[in-house]
C-alpha positions, 0 to 999 in steps of 0.5 A: 387231317385235324391237328389235335388241340394238344398241341396249341394253346391257341391258334395264332393269325399271322401274314405269311408270303404276300400278306396272305392270311395264315394261321398256327398253333401257339405254345409258349413256355418259360423255362430255364430262364427262356421263353420257348416259342412252341409254333404248330403246323395246322395243315388244311386248316392254315390257308396260308404259307406254311409255319417252315416258309414263314420263319423269322417272319411269322417269330417276329410278328408273335415276339411283336403281339407277345412282348417277347424279346427275340434275345431270349426267344427260342424258337420251335416248329412243331410238325403235330402226329396227324395219325397217318400211316405216312411217317412225315406226318409223325410227330417231331419238333425242330428249334430253328436257328435264323441266323445259321447257314440252312444246312444247320438251322433246324435242329431236332429236339429230343422228345424227352426235352419238349416234354421237358418244356411243356412240363411233361416231366419234372427236372 
């Protein structure tokens, strides 16, 4: 289950739970005066903690490495389409609010919104 390269601009290596080496796909886009950080789960290509379980720790590591102000960041997790027959491997994007309670932490994003952020649809 290899993740297509169209989902990321680079592989970002980070430290997950118990300082395990981990990797995710990463795209950063500037849109509407915000920095959109899109992290993509790499499944078998990630030897450690998933992007969902790394959460805020991963976001903090990206901000530090890329010089992003966390107050100006919109953090998005991507579950890429892996061409599987299983529906939980379909493409989905979630905006993450680290300050919300667990019930309101993840907001599934509209595909057109993601396309605008990625520059595939012009405003």
